[in-house]
Structure formats: structure tokens, C-alpha cells
C-alpha positions in Angstrom: -37.6 20.0 1.0 -33.8 20.2 2.2 -32.1 17.7 4.6 -29.1 18.8 6.3 -26.8 15.7 7.2 -23.3 15.6 8.9 -21.0 12.4 8.3 -17.5 12.3 9.5 -14.6 11.1 7.1 -10.9 10.9 8.0 -11.5 12.7 11.4 -13.3 15.7 9.4 -16.9 16.8 9.6 -18.7 17.0 6.3 -21.5 19.2 5.8 -23.5 18.0 2.8 -26.6 19.6 1.7 -29.2 18.9 -0.8 -28.0 19.4 -4.4 -24.6 20.1 -3.7 -23.5 18.1 -0.4 -26.2 16.0 0.4 -29.2 14.2 -0.9 -32.6 15.9 -1.7 -35.5 14.2 -1.9 -38.0 15.6 -4.4 -40.3 12.1 -4.3 -39.8 8.8 -2.6 -40.9 6.0 -4.6 -41.4 2.8 -3.0 -38.3 0.8 -2.2 -36.7 -1.4 -4.5 -36.0 -5.1 -3.6 -32.5 -5.6 -2.7 -29.8 -6.5 -5.2 -28.5 -9.8 -4.2 -26.3 -12.7 -5.4 -29.3 -14.3 -6.9 -30.4 -11.8 -8.6 -27.5 -10.7 -10.4 -26.5 -14.5 -11.3 -29.9 -14.3 -13.0 -29.8 -10.8 -14.6 -30.7 -12.3 -17.8 -34.2 -13.1 -16.5 -34.9 -9.3 -15.5 -34.7 -7.9 -19.2 -36.5 -4.9 -17.9 -33.5 -3.9 -15.6 -29.8 -3.2 -16.3 -28.2 -3.9 -12.9 -24.6 -3.9 -13.6 -22.4 -1.7 -15.8 -21.8 -5.2 -17.7 -25.7 -6.2 -17.8 -24.5 -9.5 -16.0 -21.7 -11.2 -14.1 -20.3 -12.8 -17.1 -19.9 -9.3 -18.8 -22.6 -10.2 -22.2 -24.0 -6.5 -22.4 -26.7 -8.2 -24.1 -30.6 -6.8 -24.2 -33.3 -9.6 -24.3 -35.9 -6.9 -25.2 -36.7 -6.9 -28.7 -39.7 -4.2 -29.5 -36.9 -2.0 -30.9 -35.5 -4.2 -33.9 -33.9 -4.1 -37.4 -37.4 -3.5 -39.0 -38.5 -0.7 -37.1 -35.4 1.0 -36.0 -35.6 3.9 -38.3 -38.6 5.2 -35.8 -36.5 5.6 -33.0 -37.1 9.3 -31.4 -35.7 10.7 -28.4 -38.2 10.0 -25.6 -36.8 12.4 -23.1 -33.1 13.9 -21.9 -31.6 15.0 -18.4 -29.2 17.4 -18.1 -26.5 16.4 -15.6 -25.6 20.0 -14.8 -23.3 19.0 -12.2 -20.6 17.3 -14.4 -19.1 20.7 -15.7 -19.7 23.0 -12.5 -16.1 24.4 -11.4 -14.6 21.8 -14.6 -13.7 22.2 -18.5 -14.6 18.7 -19.2 -16.2 15.5 -18.1 -15.7 11.8 -19.3 -18.5 9.9 -18.8 -17.3 6.4 -20.1 -19.9 4.3 -18.1 -23.7 3.5 -18.1 -26.5 4.1 -16.0 -28.3 1.1 -14.0 -32.0 1.0 -14.0 -33.9 -1.2 -11.3 -37.7 -1.3 -11.8 -38.4 2.2 -13.5 -35.4 3.9 -11.3 -32.3 4.9 -12.8 -29.0 5.4 -11.2 -25.5 7.0 -12.3 -22.9 9.6 -11.1 -21.7 12.7 -13.1 -17.9 11.9 -12.8 -17.1 14.0 -10.2 -18.6 12.4 -7.2 -22.1 13.3 -7.4 -24.6 10.5 -7.5 -28.2 10.5 -9.2 -31.6 8.8 -8.5 -34.2 9.5 -11.3 -37.7 8.0 -11.9 -37.9 7.2 -15.0 -41.2 5.2 -15.3 -43.3 8.0 -17.0 -41.6 7.1 -20.0 -41.4 10.5 -21.4 -39.7 12.4 -18.6 -37.1 11.8 -15.8 -38.0 13.3 -12.2 -35.0 13.8 -10.0 -35.5 12.0 -6.6 -32.1 13.1 -5.0 -28.5 13.8 -5.8 -26.0 13.2 -3.1 -22.6 14.7 -3.4 -19.2 13.2 -2.3 -17.7 16.4 -2.3 -14.7 15.5 -4.7 -12.3 18.7 -5.4 -12.7 20.6 -8.5 -9.2 20.3 -9.3 -9.6 16.0 -9.5 -10.4 15.1 -12.9 -14.4 13.9 -13.4 -14.3 10.7 -15.1 -16.5 7.7 -14.3 -16.9 4.2 -16.0 -19.9 3.4 -13.9 -21.2 2.7 -10.2 -22.1 -0.7 -8.4 -25.6 -1.6 -6.6 -25.4 -4.0 -3.7 -28.2 -4.5 -1.0 -29.9 -1.1 -0.9 -26.8 0.8 -1.7 -24.7 2.1 -4.1 -21.2 2.0 -4.2 -18.1 3.9 -5.9 -14.4 4.4 -6.1 -13.8 8.3 -6.8 -10.8 9.6 -8.3 -9.6 10.9 -5.0 -8.9 7.5 -3.8 -12.3 7.3 -1.6 -14.8 4.7 -2.0 -18.5 5.4 -0.8 -21.6 3.8 -0.1 -25.2 5.5 -0.5 -28.7 4.6 0.6 -30.5 4.0 -2.8 -33.6 5.1 -0.6 -32.5 8.5 0.6 -29.4 9.3 -0.8 -27.9 9.6 2.4 -24.3 8.2 2.8 -23.3 4.8 4.7 -19.7 5.4 4.7 -16.9 7.1 2.7 -13.2 5.7 3.3 -10.1 6.2 1.7 -8.8 3.2 -0.1 -6.4 4.5 -2.8 -3.2 6.8 -2.1 -2.7 5.7 1.2 0.3 3.4 2.4 -0.4 -0.3 2.7 1.4 -3.1 4.3 1.8 -4.8 0.7 2.9 -1.6 -1.1 5.9 -0.5 -2.3 6.2 2.8 -0.7 6.6 4.8 -4.2 4.6 7.1 -5.6 1.4 6.1 -3.7 -0.1 9.3 -3.7 -0.9 9.0 -7.4 -3.0 6.0 -7.1 -6.8 6.6 -7.9 -10.2 4.9 -9.3 -11.2 5.5 -12.6 -12.4 1.9 -13.6 -16.0 0.9 -12.9 -16.6 -0.2 -9.3 -18.4 -3.7 -9.0 -20.3 -5.7 -6.7 -19.5 -9.5 -6.7 -19.7 -12.3 -4.4 -20.8 -10.1 -1.5 -18.0 -7.7 -1.7 -17.3 -4.3 -3.3 -14.6 -4.6 -5.9 -12.5 -1.5 -6.6 -9.0 -1.6 -8.6 -6.2 1.1 -8.5 -6.4 2.7 -12.2 -2.8 4.6 -12.2 -0.4 2.2 -13.3 0.9 4.6 -15.8 1.6 6.8 -12.6 4.3 4.9 -11.4 2.3 2.7 -9.2 1.3 -1.0 -8.7 -1.9 -2.2 -9.9 -4.2 -3.9 -7.3 -7.6 -5.2 -6.9 -9.3 -5.1 -3.5 -12.5 -6.5 -1.8 -14.2 -4.5 0.3 -16.9 -5.1 3.1 -20.2 -3.9 1.5 -21.4 -2.7 5.0 -18.1 -0.9 6.4 -16.0 -0.2 3.5 -13.3 -2.4 5.3 -10.6 -4.1 3.6 -11.2 -7.9 3.2 -8.3 -8.6 1.0 -6.0 -7.1 -1.6 -3.7 -8.3 -4.4 -1.0 -6.3 -6.3 -0.7 -7.1 -9.9 2.9 -6.4 -9.6 4.6 -9.3 -7.1 6.9 -8.1 -4.2 10.2 -10.0 -3.0 8.8 -13.6 -2.1 6.0 -13.8 -4.2 5.8 -15.9 -7.4 6.6 -13.8 -10.2 8.6 -11.4 -8.7 11.8 -13.0 -10.3 10.3 -11.4 -13.9 11.6 -8.3 -12.8 15.4 -8.8 -13.4 16.7 -5.2 -13.2 19.0 -4.0 -10.9 16.9 -1.0 -9.4 13.5 -2.4 -8.3 11.4 -1.9 -11.3 9.0 -3.7 -9.9 8.1 -0.8 -7.3 6.8 1.3 -10.0 5.9 -1.4 -12.4 2.3 -0.8 -13.4 -0.5 -3.1 -14.3 -3.1 -0.6 -13.7 -6.6 -2.3 -14.1 -8.7 0.7 -15.1 -11.9 -1.0 -16.8 -13.9 -3.5 -15.3 -13.9 -7.3 -14.4 -16.2 -10.4 -14.8 -17.6 -13.2 -12.3 -18.0 -16.9 -12.4 -19.8 -17.5 -9.4 -19.8 -21.1 -9.5 -15.9 -21.2 -9.6 -15.5 -18.5 -7.5 -13.3 -16.7 -9.5 -12.8 -12.9 -10.7 -11.6 -12.0 -14.2 -9.6 -9.0 -14.3 -7.2 -7.7 -17.1 -3.9 -5.8 -16.2 -2.5 -2.8 -18.0 1.1 -2.3 -19.4 4.4 -2.5 -17.5 6.1 1.1 -16.8 7.7 2.5 -18.3 5.7 1.3 -21.2 7.8 2.0 -23.9 11.5 1.2 -22.8 11.4 -2.8 -22.1 15.4 -2.4 -21.6 14.5 -0.6 -18.3 12.7 -3.6 -17.0 14.5 -6.9 -18.5 12.2 -10.2 -17.9 8.6 -10.9 -18.4 7.2 -8.2 -16.1 4.3 -10.3 -14.5 1.6 -9.7 -13.9 1.4 -6.7 -16.7 -0.8 -7.3 -19.9 -2.3 -10.3 -18.3 -5.7 -12.1 -17.3 -5.4 -12.9 -13.7 -8.3 -15.2 -12.3 -8.3 -14.4 -8.9 -10.1 -16.1 -5.8 -13.0 -13.7 -4.7 -13.0 -15.2 -1.2 -9.3 -14.8 -0.8 -7.8 -12.6 -3.6 -5.3 -15.2 -4.5 -4.3 -15.5 -7.8 -5.5 -19.1 -9.3 -4.2 -18.7 -12.7 -3.0 -15.9 -15.2 -2.5 -15.9 -18.6 0.1 -12.8 -20.0 -0.5 -12.1 -23.4 2.8 -10.1 -24.2 6.0 -10.6 -22.0 8.3 -7.7 -21.7 5.8 -5.7 -23.7 6.7 -2.1 -25.0 3.8 -0.8 -27.6 1.1 0.2 -24.7 -0.8 -2.7 -25.7 -2.2 -3.1 -22.2 -5.1 -6.0 -21.9 -6.9 -4.7 -19.1 -10.0 -4.5 -21.2 -13.3 -6.7 -20.2 -12.6 -10.5 -20.5 -16.5 -11.7 -21.0 -17.7 -15.4 -19.9 -19.1 -17.5 -22.5 -20.4 -21.0 -22.5 -19.6 -22.2 -26.2 -18.5 -25.3 -28.6 -14.7 -24.7 -29.2 -13.2 -27.4 -31.2 -16.0 -29.5 -31.1 -16.1 -29.8 -27.3 -18.6 -27.5 -25.3 -16.6 -25.2 -22.8 -16.8 -22.6 -20.2 -14.7 -19.8 -21.5 -13.6 -16.6 -20.8 -13.2 -14.5 -24.2 -10.9 -11.1 -24.8 -10.8 -8.3 -27.6 -6.7 -8.0 -27.2 -5.5 -4.0 -27.5 -2.8 -6.3 -29.4 -5.0 -7.2 -32.2 -5.8 -10.9 -31.7 -8.9 -12.2 -30.3 -8.4 -15.1 -27.5 -10.4 -18.0 -26.2 -9.4 -19.8 -22.9 -10.9 -22.3 -20.3 -12.6 -20.4 -17.5 -11.3 -22.7 -14.8 -7.6 -23.6 -15.9 -6.6 -21.0 -18.3 -5.9 -23.3 -21.0 -5.4 -21.7 -24.2 -8.1 -22.9 -26.8 -8.3 -20.2 -30.0 -7.6 -17.0 -31.3 -8.1 -15.0 -34.5 -7.0 -12.0 -35.7 -9.7 -9.0 -35.6 -7.7 -6.0 -36.9 -6.7 -5.1 -40.3 -3.3 -4.4 -39.9 -0.9 -6.3 -37.4 3.1 -6.6 -37.3 4.3 -6.8 -34.1 4.6 -10.4 -34.2 4.3 -13.4 -36.7 1.4 -14.7 -34.8 0.6 -17.1 -32.1 1.6 -20.1 -30.9 -1.0 -22.4 -31.5 -0.6 -24.4 -28.1 0.5 -21.9 -25.6 -1.1 -18.5 -27.3 2.0 -16.7 -26.7 3.9 -15.1 -29.7 5.7 -17.3 -31.6 9.0 -15.2 -31.3 9.0 -15.5 -27.3 11.9 -17.1 -25.7 11.6 -17.7 -22.2 15.6 -17.6 -22.2 15.7 -13.9 -23.1 15.7 -11.0 -20.4 14.7 -8.4 -23.3 12.2 -10.0 -26.2 13.2 -9.2 -29.7 9.9 -10.1 -31.3 10.1 -8.6 -34.9 13.0 -6.3 -34.8 11.9 -3.8 -37.4 8.7 -3.3 -35.0 10.5 -3.7 -31.4 11.8 -0.4 -30.8 14.9 0.3 -28.8 16.7 3.7 -27.8 19.0 4.7 -30.3 17.7 2.8 -33.3 17.1 4.2 -36.8 15.1 3.4 -39.7 12.5 1.6 -37.8 8.8 0.5 -39.1 5.7 1.7 -37.7 4.5 -1.1 -35.7 0.7 -2.2 -36.0 -1.9 -1.9 -34.2 -1.7 1.5 -33.0 -1.0 2.2 -29.5 -4.6 3.0 -28.9 -5.5 -0.6 -30.0 -7.7 -2.8 -31.1 -9.8 -2.5 -28.1 -8.2 -0.3 -25.7 -11.1 -0.3 -23.0 -14.3 -0.6 -25.1 -16.8 -2.4 -23.4 -17.6 -5.4 -25.9 -20.9 -7.5 -25.6 -21.8 -10.9 -26.6 -24.8 -12.4 -27.9 -25.5 -15.9 -26.6 -28.4 -16.8 -28.8 -25.9 -16.0 -31.9 -22.7 -16.9 -30.4 -21.5 -13.5 -31.8 -19.2 -10.8 -29.8 -18.9 -7.3 -30.9 -16.3 -4.6 -30.1 -16.1 -0.9 -31.1 -12.2 -0.7 -31.6 -9.6 1.2 -33.9 -6.9 0.4 -36.8 -4.0 2.0 -37.9 -0.3 2.0 -36.8 2.3 4.2 -35.3 5.9 4.8 -34.7 7.5 7.0 -31.9 11.5 7.9 -30.9 12.3 5.7 -27.6 14.3 7.0 -25.3 15.6 5.3 -22.5 14.2 5.8 -18.8 16.5 6.2 -15.7 16.1 5.1 -12.3 16.4 7.5 -9.6 18.5 4.9 -7.6 19.0 1.2 -6.7 16.0 1.5 -4.1 13.6 1.8 -7.0 11.9 4.7 -8.8 12.1 6.8 -12.0 13.6 9.9 -12.9 10.9 11.4 -14.6 12.6 15.0 -15.3 15.3 13.5 -17.7 15.9 10.5 -20.3 12.9 8.8 -21.3 10.6 10.4 -18.3 7.9 8.1 -17.0 7.0 6.5 -20.3 10.5 6.0 -21.8 9.9 8.0 -25.1 10.9 11.5 -26.6 7.5 13.5 -26.2 8.9 16.4 -28.2 9.8 14.0 -31.3 7.9 15.8 -34.5 6.0 13.2 -36.4 3.8 15.5 -38.3 3.0 17.6 -35.0 2.8 14.5 -32.8 4.8 13.0 -30.4 3.9 9.7 -32.1 3.3 9.2 -35.9 -0.1 7.6 -36.8 -0.6 5.8 -40.0 -4.3 4.6 -41.4 -5.8 5.4 -38.2 -9.7 4.7 -38.3 -12.7 3.6 -36.3 -13.7 -0.4 -36.9 -16.7 -2.1 -35.1 -16.1 -5.6 -35.5 -18.1 -8.9 -34.8 -16.3 -12.0 -33.8 -17.5 -16.0 -33.7 -17.4 -16.9 -30.2 -16.5 -20.6 -31.1 -13.8 -19.8 -33.3 -12.2 -16.1 -32.8 -12.8 -15.6 -36.3 -14.0 -12.1 -37.6 -17.3 -12.6 -39.4 -18.1 -8.7 -40.0 -16.8 -5.4 -39.8 -17.8 -1.6 -40.0 -15.4 1.2 -40.4 -15.6 5.0 -39.8 -13.0 7.9 -39.9 -13.0 8.7 -36.5 -11.8 6.3 -33.4 -14.4 4.6 -31.5 -14.2 5.2 -27.7 -17.1 4.2 -26.4 -18.6 0.3 -25.3 -21.3 -1.7 -27.0 -24.5 -3.1 -26.3 -26.1 -6.0 -28.5 -30.1 -6.8 -28.7 -32.6 -9.4 -29.1 -34.0 -7.2 -31.7 -30.7 -7.8 -34.4 -29.2 -4.5 -33.4 -25.8 -3.1 -32.0 -25.7 0.4 -30.3 -22.8 2.5 -29.5 -22.1 6.2 -29.1 -19.3 7.9 -31.3 -16.6 11.0 -30.4 -18.1 13.1 -33.1 -21.8 13.3 -31.2 -23.8 10.3 -32.4 -25.7 7.3 -30.9 -25.7 4.8 -33.5 -27.5 1.7 -34.1 -25.8 -1.2 -36.5 -27.7 -4.4 -37.9 -26.0 -7.0 -35.7 -25.5 -9.3 -38.9 -23.8 -6.9 -41.5 -22.8 -4.2 -39.0 -24.4 -1.6 -41.6 -25.6 1.3 -39.7 -29.5 1.6 -39.7 -30.1 4.6 -37.6 -28.2 7.8 -35.9 -29.0 10.5 -33.9 -26.6 14.0 -33.3 -26.6 14.8 -30.0 -23.5 17.4 -30.4 -21.6 15.7 -27.4 -18.8 13.9 -27.6 -19.9 10.2 -26.9 -17.8 7.9 -24.8 -20.8 6.5 -23.0 -21.9 2.6 -23.4 -25.5 2.1 -24.3 -28.1 0.2 -22.2 -31.6 -0.6 -22.6 -34.5 -1.3 -20.2 -38.3 -1.5 -20.2 -41.1 0.2 -18.2 -44.8 -1.3 -18.9 -43.5 -3.3 -21.6 -42.1 -0.2 -23.5 -38.6 -0.7 -24.5 -35.9 2.3 -24.1 -32.4 3.0 -25.0 -30.4 4.9 -22.8 -26.9 6.5 -22.8 -24.5 9.0 -20.9 -23.2 11.6 -23.5 -20.0 14.0 -22.1 -16.8 13.8 -22.9 -13.7 16.2 -24.1 -13.7 17.0 -27.6 -11.2 14.2 -29.0 -8.8 16.4 -30.9 -5.6 14.2 -30.3 -5.9 12.2 -33.7 -9.1 14.0 -35.0 -8.3 17.8 -35.3 -11.6 18.4 -37.0 -13.4 18.2 -33.8 -11.9 21.0 -32.4 -15.2 23.0 -32.6 -17.1 20.5 -30.2 -17.9 21.9 -27.0 -17.8 20.0 -23.7 -21.5 18.8 -22.3 -22.9 16.0 -20.1 -26.4 14.7 -20.8 -28.8 11.4 -20.4 -30.4 10.6 -23.5 -33.3 8.2 -23.6 -35.3 7.1 -26.9 -37.9 4.9 -27.4 -40.0 4.1 -30.5 
């Protein structure tokens, strides 16, 4: 049965046809219960479901299911697969960084290119397609997704072309379709607006759809925006780079309005404390990322944790990890929420595997720095963190351009520099962490290594703002033609590392290393297992105590998707989306891997 549906967007009429441009109803199971704030607050009480990308508001990615455990995981087998056929139609590759969602035996996900899927997975040994809904994203737009959100009886997603859509979960009908990125805004800078995009996961929190501009590296200003769930209209928008007259604007002390192209993209996912009414979002690097002399000052609110009032968008408090940073140590990764004992006192905390190599613990209400630990092997950009402030010990608020450790703090024209550690990819870059509230241990798939590159001064277009991308250091502030063994940046002793950290102290308790970097998030289960996927094509289970690998399955498809777990009729399943370009930049041996896009589901 094929339905034809006409929807109006931006003055144009869109013809949507099932399987291509609209939804085809192949079977129509009974409607699921609405997704409400109460259900999301109590997501832990529904271990058979997986209602948000991060499992709960606090970002724990913890499954309370334990049928699959360390004693029997060797018997894990493929229950079924489902091809995500639309992902590669008209494209050479897709990047599926997110997770599917499951609500009472019904699974939802998107293909990275604007096509949404509803599958009935209640049979256990197969997935039955209920409908697909195509938002008609152009094939010239990169196909990337970190996941969709559910609220009420709808799915929501911010697309790479700057639109946000709402889709009815029962029928697949588009409820609304609005352009939110790439448009002029009263708070905007007016520069590089067309480069704004959505590649981070979309969220539903506090009764709003939450989306974030992801492309700080395109010379835009990062922002977070709340939308009305019924219409897609803006409720509020908060820019991560403050404009004139706003607190923090004075930390851009240049004479060419660098704040207008300042970066601080938000390209992952946030968390939410409904009792405090605060969203917790990390921001990315300043732009140009490698040339701090272009942008003297601390450059707020780049490389920061922002606690944002969900009702107003006001910044309640912030913490900037590295003022005037220049190694691409952006901190837009997940900041998860933990109630635990710190220094002998029970605290409500927000915790973070930082890309700069440290693990941070803060008070959730005030932002007070409580504790930290180093979780990577090599770290030499600073001698350590001030135990009172959490800032690098070398930080000097009287300096417009920070010095840190001169050997690893590179400036244009210098010679004899030392490789800096961690590598520019982290630490933990974006990979979703996980936290087991029963053991108090946090997990992250991360990376280790060091790097060196040739810094070149970026040139402004003029006093009114803008970056000359054709000359000097370009948008990033380095020489991409420098030859460090075939790469623009040299890489030293680079490898992947799965880490376990004590959530009370920040101290590392276990590590597992592998030759290839990790680019996927993790999930921890009550069965004592940590699951992830790998860029060389494996879905892997690790012992949650030792991190020893205890099971794996090779799919042949590059993995960046973060596994989830759900159950139907008491039977537990592990599901993961596999699909990403072969990762050959630092792993040339993977050049023969072919693109693919597939849902894999495993069970005993």
C-alpha cells in the first residue's frame, strides 16, 4: 500500500512517496505510549526499552539487562540483520555515529541522509519494515547522524542541510519541517551563516526539541536552540561565542572581530538534570584552531562546559577547560551526570572524559571543580591542573596569549618543537561514554598518542571580521602541505584505548589497548560487559572489570555506531548500526574495507 503526501516547506511543495519521499505502511502495530518527561526521567525503570541516544537524561548508557553476561557472552550470535539500503543511494559513504531507539518492540533510526526507519523487532529473529519517511536531503549533503529523539508520539531530527523535522511515529507523516541552521538570526554575526549545520544528536529535554549548530570549524559560532515540539518554532537560542555587550565578549581581545567566526561548535550530545532545570553541553575549539595569536584572550565559551537553563537559554555557569587553546582539544563530548561520594561527601556531579587527557568531576549545581585524574598514557601540554580551580597550572589570567609549556605550545615560525600529547583526536573526541551506577565506574573508548604540526598565522579579511582562507594559515592556522611522513601532521605512537575510571576519584582503574583508534561510543550492562564497535569492522564485548575482550563478531563494515540493549518478551538483544567510511587517515591498512550500512542485532 502506497500513500502520497504533500507537505509545504519554505514556499515549495514537496511530493513525498513511500520508500523515497514518504512513508509506506507495511504493517501498523498498535500505537506506543507517548514519550513524556516522566518516562524519560524514569528511563532506568524501562530496561527493555532504549528511549534516548544516551539511555537516560544523565547520559549513563547503562543497560540493566543481565541475561547476556560475562559467563555466557561467548554464545552470543546474530539474531538478525537489516540493510539500511537508502544510506548509500547516490552517495559514496555514510557515517552512522548514533544508536537506534527502541520502544516496546518497535525500533527507530535514521540513515544519516534524512531517511527515517520504523521497524517491528518484536519477533526476535527478524525486523519487519513498518515505514520509511524521506526528508529529501540532497545527495550532495554528507550523510552523517548521531541519532534522533522521541517526544510525544513523534520523532525529531536536525538534518545536515540545516532543517529540523518532526515525524509522526504511527504513520511516518511529516508533522513539520523548518529551516533552523544556515539562516540569518538576530543574534548572529552575519558571517559564514551558510556553513551552519546539524551533525550532533538531536535531543528532547524539558518539553523542547534541542538542536545545536555543529560546524564551528567552518568559521561559524556554535549555538544551542530550543524548539517548540508542536511547530518547530524557536523558543530560545544561545550562542556559545558571546557578542558585543554580552558577558565573556571581552575575552576576544583582537582587533579584527575574531568572535564572529569564533567556533565553539556543539557536535555531539548533551545531558539534562530536570530537578535543576539545567542542560549540560560541551563546546568545541576556537577558530582558527591552531593559531592562538589570531584570537588573543581566553576565547569564551570555547572548550567549555555550559550549564544552560532549559526554560530560558541563560548560561547558569560555565567551566573553560583550556583558555586560548590551540591543539584542537575541543570538549564538546558528553558530560554525564552522576550522584556519588567525592572526598567523603555525597555530591551531585557532572563528569567528563576530556579530549585533553584529563577526567573531570564538577558539582552539578554550581560548577565547582571537585576532582580530576589523567586517563590517557601520555600528556605533556601542561604540567597538571590546579587542585582548586581545575585550570592548567600554567594559566595566567594577565596574559592575552597563554604560554603553557613552551616546547609543546607551538607558534608560527618556531623550530625545534616537541610533539604534544594527547593527539589532536584525543583522548575522547566525541565517543559516547558509559557509567555503571551500581559499581561507580565510567567507561570511554578513546585514543592515545602525540602529534606535531606546522603552525602558520591565519590572516583576517579585515577589521569587520572574517578569515582569509586562501592565504596564510587558512581557516585552521597551519600548513596542510607540510610533510610529516605523508601527513600534514606527524603522529607518534598512536593507538586505541578503552578506559575505565572511578567516578568518585577520577582515577583510572583499567585499560585495554588496540592498534586501531576507537571512533565509537560504549555501553555497559548489568551483565558485567562493555560493548562497542570498531573501525576495522568488529562488534566487541569486554569484561567490565578487567576490560579484557571476551567476544567479538566481524561485520566487515567500519563501525562508529554506539551499541544499545533492549528486550522483547524477556529476551535480551544487543543492537548496533554499522556504517562509516574506511578510516585510512591514520590507519592506511584499512584502505581495502568497503562502505556499507547495516543494522546488526545479537542474542543468545
